[in-house]
TORKOL-4160 file (C-alpha; in steps of 0.2 Angstrom, whole numbers, padded with zeros to 4 digits, m for minus):
365
<pt num="1" X="m0686" Y="0238" Z="m0235"/>
<pt num="2" X="m0686" Y="0220" Z="m0238"/>
<pt num="3" X="m0701" Y="0212" Z="m0247"/>
<pt num="4" X="m0705" Y="0195" Z="m0250"/>
<pt num="5" X="m0716" Y="0189" Z="m0265"/>
<pt num="6" X="m0723" Y="0173" Z="m0272"/>
<pt num="7" X="m0716" Y="0170" Z="m0289"/>
<pt num="8" X="m0727" Y="0178" Z="m0304"/>
<pt num="9" X="m0745" Y="0170" Z="m0303"/>
<pt num="10" X="m0743" Y="0158" Z="m0287"/>
<pt num="11" X="m0759" Y="0164" Z="m0280"/>
<pt num="12" X="m0768" Y="0159" Z="m0296"/>
<pt num="13" X="m0758" Y="0141" Z="m0297"/>
<pt num="14" X="m0763" Y="0138" Z="m0278"/>
<pt num="15" X="m0780" Y="0141" Z="m0283"/>
<pt num="16" X="m0780" Y="0130" Z="m0297"/>
<pt num="17" X="m0773" Y="0116" Z="m0288"/>
<pt num="18" X="m0789" Y="0117" Z="m0277"/>
<pt num="19" X="m0800" Y="0114" Z="m0292"/>
<pt num="20" X="m0803" Y="0100" Z="m0304"/>
<pt num="21" X="m0795" Y="0101" Z="m0321"/>
<pt num="22" X="m0812" Y="0104" Z="m0331"/>
<pt num="23" X="m0816" Y="0118" Z="m0319"/>
<pt num="24" X="m0800" Y="0127" Z="m0323"/>
<pt num="25" X="m0808" Y="0136" Z="m0338"/>
<pt num="26" X="m0822" Y="0143" Z="m0328"/>
<pt num="27" X="m0811" Y="0153" Z="m0317"/>
<pt num="28" X="m0801" Y="0159" Z="m0332"/>
<pt num="29" X="m0784" Y="0148" Z="m0329"/>
<pt num="30" X="m0780" Y="0136" Z="m0344"/>
<pt num="31" X="m0777" Y="0118" Z="m0339"/>
<pt num="32" X="m0759" Y="0121" Z="m0347"/>
<pt num="33" X="m0754" Y="0133" Z="m0332"/>
<pt num="34" X="m0758" Y="0120" Z="m0319"/>
<pt num="35" X="m0739" Y="0121" Z="m0314"/>
<pt num="36" X="m0730" Y="0122" Z="m0297"/>
<pt num="37" X="m0720" Y="0138" Z="m0292"/>
<pt num="38" X="m0705" Y="0127" Z="m0295"/>
<pt num="39" X="m0709" Y="0126" Z="m0314"/>
<pt num="40" X="m0707" Y="0146" Z="m0315"/>
<pt num="41" X="m0689" Y="0144" Z="m0311"/>
<pt num="42" X="m0678" Y="0145" Z="m0327"/>
<pt num="43" X="m0668" Y="0128" Z="m0327"/>
<pt num="44" X="m0673" Y="0122" Z="m0310"/>
<pt num="45" X="m0676" Y="0105" Z="m0316"/>
<pt num="46" X="m0660" Y="0104" Z="m0328"/>
<pt num="47" X="m0649" Y="0108" Z="m0313"/>
<pt num="48" X="m0640" Y="0093" Z="m0303"/>
<pt num="49" X="m0652" Y="0093" Z="m0287"/>
<pt num="50" X="m0646" Y="0078" Z="m0281"/>
<pt num="51" X="m0628" Y="0088" Z="m0277"/>
<pt num="52" X="m0638" Y="0102" Z="m0270"/>
<pt num="53" X="m0646" Y="0091" Z="m0258"/>
<pt num="54" X="m0631" Y="0084" Z="m0253"/>
<pt num="55" X="m0623" Y="0101" Z="m0249"/>
<pt num="56" X="m0639" Y="0107" Z="m0240"/>
<pt num="57" X="m0636" Y="0092" Z="m0230"/>
<pt num="58" X="m0619" Y="0098" Z="m0226"/>
<pt num="59" X="m0625" Y="0114" Z="m0221"/>
<pt num="60" X="m0637" Y="0106" Z="m0211"/>
<pt num="61" X="m0624" Y="0100" Z="m0197"/>
<pt num="62" X="m0624" Y="0120" Z="m0192"/>
<pt num="63" X="m0640" Y="0127" Z="m0197"/>
<pt num="64" X="m0651" Y="0113" Z="m0190"/>
<pt num="65" X="m0649" Y="0122" Z="m0173"/>
<pt num="66" X="m0660" Y="0136" Z="m0179"/>
<pt num="67" X="m0679" Y="0132" Z="m0177"/>
<pt num="68" X="m0683" Y="0137" Z="m0196"/>
<pt num="69" X="m0672" Y="0122" Z="m0201"/>
<pt num="70" X="m0674" Y="0111" Z="m0188"/>
<pt num="71" X="m0687" Y="0100" Z="m0196"/>
<pt num="72" X="m0682" Y="0101" Z="m0213"/>
<pt num="73" X="m0665" Y="0096" Z="m0209"/>
<pt num="74" X="m0671" Y="0081" Z="m0201"/>
<pt num="75" X="m0683" Y="0077" Z="m0215"/>
<pt num="76" X="m0668" Y="0078" Z="m0228"/>
<pt num="77" X="m0659" Y="0062" Z="m0220"/>
<pt num="78" X="m0674" Y="0053" Z="m0227"/>
<pt num="79" X="m0671" Y="0059" Z="m0245"/>
<pt num="80" X="m0658" Y="0055" Z="m0259"/>
<pt num="81" X="m0669" Y="0061" Z="m0273"/>
<pt num="82" X="m0665" Y="0081" Z="m0273"/>
<pt num="83" X="m0681" Y="0085" Z="m0284"/>
<pt num="84" X="m0693" Y="0076" Z="m0273"/>
<pt num="85" X="m0684" Y="0084" Z="m0258"/>
<pt num="86" X="m0685" Y="0102" Z="m0263"/>
<pt num="87" X="m0701" Y="0102" Z="m0271"/>
<pt num="88" X="m0710" Y="0093" Z="m0257"/>
<pt num="89" X="m0702" Y="0102" Z="m0243"/>
<pt num="90" X="m0700" Y="0120" Z="m0249"/>
<pt num="91" X="m0710" Y="0135" Z="m0258"/>
<pt num="92" X="m0698" Y="0148" Z="m0268"/>
<pt num="93" X="m0700" Y="0166" Z="m0266"/>
<pt num="94" X="m0692" Y="0178" Z="m0276"/>
<pt num="95" X="m0682" Y="0192" Z="m0267"/>
<pt num="96" X="m0687" Y="0210" Z="m0271"/>
<pt num="97" X="m0680" Y="0226" Z="m0266"/>
<pt num="98" X="m0686" Y="0245" Z="m0269"/>
<pt num="99" X="m0679" Y="0244" Z="m0285"/>
<pt num="100" X="m0686" Y="0227" Z="m0292"/>
<pt num="101" X="m0681" Y="0210" Z="m0291"/>
<pt num="102" X="m0664" Y="0210" Z="m0298"/>
<pt num="103" X="m0647" Y="0214" Z="m0290"/>
<pt num="104" X="m0628" Y="0211" Z="m0291"/>
<pt num="105" X="m0620" Y="0194" Z="m0291"/>
<pt num="106" X="m0602" Y="0194" Z="m0288"/>
<pt num="107" X="m0590" Y="0179" Z="m0287"/>
<pt num="108" X="m0576" Y="0174" Z="m0275"/>
<pt num="109" X="m0563" Y="0161" Z="m0273"/>
<pt num="110" X="m0549" Y="0152" Z="m0264"/>
<pt num="111" X="m0533" Y="0161" Z="m0268"/>
<pt num="112" X="m0516" Y="0151" Z="m0267"/>
<pt num="113" X="m0502" Y="0162" Z="m0261"/>
<pt num="114" X="m0484" Y="0158" Z="m0258"/>
<pt num="115" X="m0475" Y="0159" Z="m0240"/>
<pt num="116" X="m0464" Y="0155" Z="m0227"/>
<pt num="117" X="m0465" Y="0152" Z="m0209"/>
<pt num="118" X="m0448" Y="0164" Z="m0206"/>
<pt num="119" X="m0448" Y="0181" Z="m0212"/>
<pt num="120" X="m0435" Y="0184" Z="m0226"/>
<pt num="121" X="m0431" Y="0199" Z="m0238"/>
<pt num="122" X="m0443" Y="0188" Z="m0251"/>
<pt num="123" X="m0457" Y="0183" Z="m0238"/>
<pt num="124" X="m0460" Y="0199" Z="m0228"/>
<pt num="125" X="m0478" Y="0201" Z="m0228"/>
<pt num="126" X="m0487" Y="0194" Z="m0212"/>
<pt num="127" X="m0504" Y="0185" Z="m0211"/>
<pt num="128" X="m0508" Y="0189" Z="m0193"/>
<pt num="129" X="m0518" Y="0180" Z="m0181"/>
<pt num="130" X="m0531" Y="0188" Z="m0170"/>
<pt num="131" X="m0523" Y="0201" Z="m0160"/>
<pt num="132" X="m0524" Y="0197" Z="m0141"/>
<pt num="133" X="m0530" Y="0215" Z="m0138"/>
<pt num="134" X="m0544" Y="0215" Z="m0149"/>
<pt num="135" X="m0561" Y="0212" Z="m0140"/>
<pt num="136" X="m0580" Y="0210" Z="m0144"/>
<pt num="137" X="m0590" Y="0221" Z="m0135"/>
<pt num="138" X="m0605" Y="0211" Z="m0127"/>
<pt num="139" X="m0613" Y="0224" Z="m0118"/>
<pt num="140" X="m0620" Y="0232" Z="m0135"/>
<pt num="141" X="m0634" Y="0241" Z="m0129"/>
<pt num="142" X="m0623" Y="0252" Z="m0117"/>
<pt num="143" X="m0612" Y="0256" Z="m0130"/>
<pt num="144" X="m0623" Y="0260" Z="m0148"/>
<pt num="145" X="m0607" Y="0271" Z="m0154"/>
<pt num="146" X="m0599" Y="0255" Z="m0158"/>
<pt num="147" X="m0612" Y="0248" Z="m0169"/>
<pt num="148" X="m0604" Y="0254" Z="m0184"/>
<pt num="149" X="m0588" Y="0246" Z="m0178"/>
<pt num="150" X="m0596" Y="0229" Z="m0177"/>
<pt num="151" X="m0594" Y="0231" Z="m0158"/>
<pt num="152" X="m0575" Y="0228" Z="m0159"/>
<pt num="153" X="m0562" Y="0238" Z="m0148"/>
<pt num="154" X="m0548" Y="0240" Z="m0139"/>
<pt num="155" X="m0547" Y="0243" Z="m0121"/>
<pt num="156" X="m0537" Y="0259" Z="m0115"/>
<pt num="157" X="m0537" Y="0266" Z="m0096"/>
<pt num="158" X="m0552" Y="0256" Z="m0095"/>
<pt num="159" X="m0561" Y="0262" Z="m0108"/>
<pt num="160" X="m0566" Y="0255" Z="m0126"/>
<pt num="161" X="m0558" Y="0262" Z="m0141"/>
<pt num="162" X="m0559" Y="0260" Z="m0160"/>
<pt num="163" X="m0547" Y="0246" Z="m0165"/>
<pt num="164" X="m0532" Y="0251" Z="m0176"/>
<pt num="165" X="m0534" Y="0254" Z="m0195"/>
<pt num="166" X="m0526" Y="0243" Z="m0209"/>
<pt num="167" X="m0511" Y="0255" Z="m0210"/>
<pt num="168" X="m0510" Y="0256" Z="m0190"/>
<pt num="169" X="m0510" Y="0237" Z="m0190"/>
<pt num="170" X="m0497" Y="0235" Z="m0203"/>
<pt num="171" X="m0486" Y="0247" Z="m0193"/>
<pt num="172" X="m0486" Y="0236" Z="m0177"/>
<pt num="173" X="m0473" Y="0221" Z="m0174"/>
<pt num="174" X="m0479" Y="0213" Z="m0160"/>
<pt num="175" X="m0494" Y="0202" Z="m0167"/>
<pt num="176" X="m0493" Y="0184" Z="m0169"/>
<pt num="177" X="m0489" Y="0177" Z="m0187"/>
<pt num="178" X="m0495" Y="0163" Z="m0196"/>
<pt num="179" X="m0483" Y="0165" Z="m0209"/>
<pt num="180" X="m0476" Y="0178" Z="m0221"/>
<pt num="181" X="m0480" Y="0179" Z="m0239"/>
<pt num="182" X="m0471" Y="0186" Z="m0254"/>
<pt num="183" X="m0484" Y="0198" Z="m0263"/>
<pt num="184" X="m0493" Y="0213" Z="m0252"/>
<pt num="185" X="m0507" Y="0214" Z="m0266"/>
<pt num="186" X="m0510" Y="0195" Z="m0264"/>
<pt num="187" X="m0512" Y="0196" Z="m0246"/>
<pt num="188" X="m0525" Y="0210" Z="m0248"/>
<pt num="189" X="m0535" Y="0200" Z="m0260"/>
<pt num="190" X="m0534" Y="0185" Z="m0248"/>
<pt num="191" X="m0543" Y="0196" Z="m0233"/>
<pt num="192" X="m0556" Y="0200" Z="m0247"/>
<pt num="193" X="m0559" Y="0184" Z="m0250"/>
<pt num="194" X="m0558" Y="0178" Z="m0231"/>
<pt num="195" X="m0549" Y="0161" Z="m0233"/>
<pt num="196" X="m0536" Y="0153" Z="m0243"/>
<pt num="197" X="m0520" Y="0142" Z="m0246"/>
<pt num="198" X="m0503" Y="0145" Z="m0243"/>
<pt num="199" X="m0488" Y="0134" Z="m0251"/>
<pt num="200" X="m0473" Y="0136" Z="m0240"/>
<pt num="201" X="m0456" Y="0136" Z="m0247"/>
<pt num="202" X="m0454" Y="0119" Z="m0237"/>
<pt num="203" X="m0468" Y="0111" Z="m0248"/>
<pt num="204" X="m0479" Y="0111" Z="m0235"/>
<pt num="205" X="m0497" Y="0118" Z="m0242"/>
<pt num="206" X="m0508" Y="0125" Z="m0227"/>
<pt num="207" X="m0526" Y="0132" Z="m0226"/>
<pt num="208" X="m0530" Y="0149" Z="m0220"/>
<pt num="209" X="m0547" Y="0153" Z="m0213"/>
<pt num="210" X="m0556" Y="0170" Z="m0207"/>
<pt num="211" X="m0554" Y="0173" Z="m0188"/>
<pt num="212" X="m0557" Y="0190" Z="m0184"/>
<pt num="213" X="m0560" Y="0208" Z="m0191"/>
<pt num="214" X="m0554" Y="0225" Z="m0184"/>
<pt num="215" X="m0573" Y="0232" Z="m0185"/>
<pt num="216" X="m0568" Y="0245" Z="m0199"/>
<pt num="217" X="m0582" Y="0245" Z="m0213"/>
<pt num="218" X="m0574" Y="0238" Z="m0229"/>
<pt num="219" X="m0572" Y="0251" Z="m0243"/>
<pt num="220" X="m0570" Y="0247" Z="m0259"/>
<pt num="221" X="m0552" Y="0251" Z="m0267"/>
<pt num="222" X="m0561" Y="0249" Z="m0285"/>
<pt num="223" X="m0571" Y="0263" Z="m0282"/>
<pt num="224" X="m0558" Y="0274" Z="m0276"/>
<pt num="225" X="m0549" Y="0271" Z="m0292"/>
<pt num="226" X="m0563" Y="0275" Z="m0301"/>
<pt num="227" X="m0565" Y="0291" Z="m0291"/>
<pt num="228" X="m0546" Y="0296" Z="m0293"/>
<pt num="229" X="m0548" Y="0293" Z="m0313"/>
<pt num="230" X="m0536" Y="0278" Z="m0313"/>
<pt num="231" X="m0549" Y="0265" Z="m0320"/>
<pt num="232" X="m0565" Y="0267" Z="m0328"/>
<pt num="233" X="m0580" Y="0259" Z="m0320"/>
<pt num="234" X="m0584" Y="0246" Z="m0334"/>
<pt num="235" X="m0565" Y="0240" Z="m0334"/>
<pt num="236" X="m0565" Y="0237" Z="m0315"/>
<pt num="237" X="m0560" Y="0220" Z="m0310"/>
<pt num="238" X="m0548" Y="0210" Z="m0299"/>
<pt num="239" X="m0537" Y="0208" Z="m0313"/>
<pt num="240" X="m0537" Y="0227" Z="m0317"/>
<pt num="241" X="m0534" Y="0232" Z="m0299"/>
<pt num="242" X="m0521" Y="0221" Z="m0298"/>
<pt num="243" X="m0513" Y="0226" Z="m0314"/>
<pt num="244" X="m0514" Y="0245" Z="m0309"/>
<pt num="245" X="m0506" Y="0241" Z="m0293"/>
<pt num="246" X="m0492" Y="0230" Z="m0299"/>
<pt num="247" X="m0488" Y="0245" Z="m0313"/>
<pt num="248" X="m0490" Y="0258" Z="m0299"/>
<pt num="249" X="m0479" Y="0252" Z="m0283"/>
<pt num="250" X="m0479" Y="0269" Z="m0275"/>
<pt num="251" X="m0497" Y="0270" Z="m0275"/>
<pt num="252" X="m0498" Y="0252" Z="m0266"/>
<pt num="253" X="m0499" Y="0258" Z="m0249"/>
<pt num="254" X="m0512" Y="0274" Z="m0252"/>
<pt num="255" X="m0524" Y="0263" Z="m0262"/>
<pt num="256" X="m0525" Y="0248" Z="m0251"/>
<pt num="257" X="m0525" Y="0258" Z="m0234"/>
<pt num="258" X="m0540" Y="0266" Z="m0240"/>
<pt num="259" X="m0550" Y="0251" Z="m0235"/>
<pt num="260" X="m0547" Y="0252" Z="m0217"/>
<pt num="261" X="m0554" Y="0235" Z="m0214"/>
<pt num="262" X="m0542" Y="0222" Z="m0209"/>
<pt num="263" X="m0544" Y="0203" Z="m0208"/>
<pt num="264" X="m0536" Y="0192" Z="m0196"/>
<pt num="265" X="m0534" Y="0173" Z="m0200"/>
<pt num="266" X="m0531" Y="0156" Z="m0192"/>
<pt num="267" X="m0523" Y="0141" Z="m0197"/>
<pt num="268" X="m0535" Y="0126" Z="m0202"/>
<pt num="269" X="m0536" Y="0108" Z="m0206"/>
<pt num="270" X="m0551" Y="0111" Z="m0219"/>
<pt num="271" X="m0551" Y="0121" Z="m0234"/>
<pt num="272" X="m0562" Y="0136" Z="m0235"/>
<pt num="273" X="m0577" Y="0134" Z="m0224"/>
<pt num="274" X="m0586" Y="0152" Z="m0222"/>
<pt num="275" X="m0597" Y="0158" Z="m0210"/>
<pt num="276" X="m0608" Y="0144" Z="m0208"/>
<pt num="277" X="m0591" Y="0134" Z="m0203"/>
<pt num="278" X="m0594" Y="0120" Z="m0216"/>
<pt num="279" X="m0582" Y="0117" Z="m0230"/>
<pt num="280" X="m0588" Y="0128" Z="m0245"/>
<pt num="281" X="m0592" Y="0118" Z="m0262"/>
<pt num="282" X="m0587" Y="0126" Z="m0278"/>
<pt num="283" X="m0603" Y="0134" Z="m0287"/>
<pt num="284" X="m0614" Y="0127" Z="m0274"/>
<pt num="285" X="m0612" Y="0140" Z="m0260"/>
<pt num="286" X="m0614" Y="0160" Z="m0259"/>
<pt num="287" X="m0610" Y="0172" Z="m0247"/>
<pt num="288" X="m0624" Y="0183" Z="m0242"/>
<pt num="289" X="m0631" Y="0197" Z="m0232"/>
<pt num="290" X="m0639" Y="0188" Z="m0217"/>
<pt num="291" X="m0651" Y="0201" Z="m0211"/>
<pt num="292" X="m0662" Y="0195" Z="m0227"/>
<pt num="293" X="m0656" Y="0178" Z="m0231"/>
<pt num="294" X="m0652" Y="0166" Z="m0217"/>
<pt num="295" X="m0635" Y="0155" Z="m0217"/>
<pt num="296" X="m0642" Y="0137" Z="m0222"/>
<pt num="297" X="m0655" Y="0144" Z="m0233"/>
<pt num="298" X="m0658" Y="0136" Z="m0251"/>
<pt num="299" X="m0658" Y="0149" Z="m0264"/>
<pt num="300" X="m0661" Y="0147" Z="m0283"/>
<pt num="301" X="m0648" Y="0158" Z="m0292"/>
<pt num="302" X="m0652" Y="0166" Z="m0310"/>
<pt num="303" X="m0637" Y="0175" Z="m0316"/>
<pt num="304" X="m0625" Y="0174" Z="m0330"/>
<pt num="305" X="m0606" Y="0169" Z="m0334"/>
<pt num="306" X="m0597" Y="0184" Z="m0338"/>
<pt num="307" X="m0584" Y="0175" Z="m0349"/>
<pt num="308" X="m0596" Y="0166" Z="m0360"/>
<pt num="309" X="m0613" Y="0175" Z="m0357"/>
<pt num="310" X="m0622" Y="0158" Z="m0352"/>
<pt num="311" X="m0635" Y="0157" Z="m0341"/>
<pt num="312" X="m0631" Y="0152" Z="m0323"/>
<pt num="313" X="m0647" Y="0144" Z="m0316"/>
<pt num="314" X="m0641" Y="0135" Z="m0299"/>
<pt num="315" X="m0647" Y="0129" Z="m0283"/>
<pt num="316" X="m0635" Y="0136" Z="m0270"/>
<pt num="317" X="m0634" Y="0136" Z="m0251"/>
<pt num="318" X="m0632" Y="0152" Z="m0242"/>
<pt num="319" X="m0616" Y="0147" Z="m0231"/>
<pt num="320" X="m0604" Y="0163" Z="m0230"/>
<pt num="321" X="m0606" Y="0182" Z="m0227"/>
<pt num="322" X="m0593" Y="0196" Z="m0231"/>
<pt num="323" X="m0590" Y="0214" Z="m0228"/>
<pt num="324" X="m0595" Y="0219" Z="m0245"/>
<pt num="325" X="m0610" Y="0208" Z="m0247"/>
<pt num="326" X="m0623" Y="0220" Z="m0242"/>
<pt num="327" X="m0643" Y="0222" Z="m0247"/>
<pt num="328" X="m0659" Y="0211" Z="m0250"/>
<pt num="329" X="m0653" Y="0204" Z="m0268"/>
<pt num="330" X="m0635" Y="0202" Z="m0266"/>
<pt num="331" X="m0624" Y="0187" Z="m0268"/>
<pt num="332" X="m0606" Y="0181" Z="m0269"/>
<pt num="333" X="m0604" Y="0165" Z="m0279"/>
<pt num="334" X="m0591" Y="0153" Z="m0273"/>
<pt num="335" X="m0581" Y="0149" Z="m0287"/>
<pt num="336" X="m0568" Y="0137" Z="m0280"/>
<pt num="337" X="m0550" Y="0136" Z="m0280"/>
<pt num="338" X="m0536" Y="0139" Z="m0293"/>
<pt num="339" X="m0532" Y="0150" Z="m0307"/>
<pt num="340" X="m0549" Y="0148" Z="m0317"/>
<pt num="341" X="m0559" Y="0151" Z="m0301"/>
<pt num="342" X="m0550" Y="0167" Z="m0298"/>
<pt num="343" X="m0550" Y="0173" Z="m0317"/>
<pt num="344" X="m0569" Y="0170" Z="m0316"/>
<pt num="345" X="m0572" Y="0178" Z="m0298"/>
<pt num="346" X="m0562" Y="0194" Z="m0304"/>
<pt num="347" X="m0573" Y="0197" Z="m0318"/>
<pt num="348" X="m0590" Y="0193" Z="m0311"/>
<pt num="349" X="m0602" Y="0208" Z="m0307"/>
<pt num="350" X="m0617" Y="0202" Z="m0316"/>
<pt num="351" X="m0637" Y="0206" Z="m0314"/>
<pt num="352" X="m0646" Y="0192" Z="m0307"/>
<pt num="353" X="m0661" Y="0186" Z="m0296"/>
<pt num="354" X="m0661" Y="0176" Z="m0280"/>
<pt num="355" X="m0676" Y="0164" Z="m0276"/>
<pt num="356" X="m0676" Y="0159" Z="m0257"/>
<pt num="357" X="m0683" Y="0141" Z="m0254"/>
<pt num="358" X="m0693" Y="0142" Z="m0239"/>
<pt num="359" X="m0696" Y="0128" Z="m0229"/>
<pt num="360" X="m0715" Y="0124" Z="m0229"/>
<pt num="361" X="m0718" Y="0123" Z="m0210"/>
<pt num="362" X="m0710" Y="0142" Z="m0209"/>
<pt num="363" X="m0721" Y="0157" Z="m0210"/>
<pt num="364" X="m0713" Y="0172" Z="m0217"/>
<pt num="365" X="m0721" Y="0191" Z="m0216"/>
């Protein structure tokens, strides 16, 4: 069950704001505690809030269509000072689950693959476009049994059936291909990330973005490797999974096919855009479970860097989703493009807090 709570002692703070300074002590609140809720966000004022404002404005090109962001997106056009904008227009609320106010923060990145428009013995793993026989069921109430399949299906004899699994899709030879890449493992991780770039052998660099999904639920291959005794829980990362698969080529298909989910792509002019369909900004966007955090919502992130253990305290914007991003206090932190981003994303599975910045004119139960 989802709960929203004001940051600690916010109730008292708002009471303090309604009385004069010399009366604070009479109600048991020291004058030095007369702060705003933002003062309780660790490192909030040290962050680059002007950059956060610019990223928020970019998100507004899409999120302003939602009633909850309509007014505040319009207000953002009158501001260039991020601190002034966010403190005047929002109230922070910490996300809390049944287990407390801390959850899992992972990282993702935009990978680089190597490929060709033509299939060869070297470039032989296809990046597929959305199949023509993949349909989304519109009359959801009539087909409740497809809820766990994201209402994705194929039609046979005028009936809906679950769409093919990863293994079945890869056995096909009649799907439309964007290009072919040289590494099946890298292709799998491209699907996990949801977007990336491919450097073609002719020198062209193309952007690949999410188009569709086969409806099957995401299953963690890291979890499978733990259950099968190949990896210890504390050592699981993108790097360790990839190293195991490279060292055990005969197990690659078995492990990858454990995840029945399959992602289809489209070629795009822009770099990674995410579910909100605006360009993602490294270390300023997160993927979330939108049952709990709406896309376009400013979120103050408190977590740590897995390599340095230094605190990460940043105001980010929810702009993406993912099959593995489920739960109230759950975020995937976008780390950008390149080797450094890949290394950090592969290691990141940190504990953290999320504070939604609720527009002041929006009522949240």
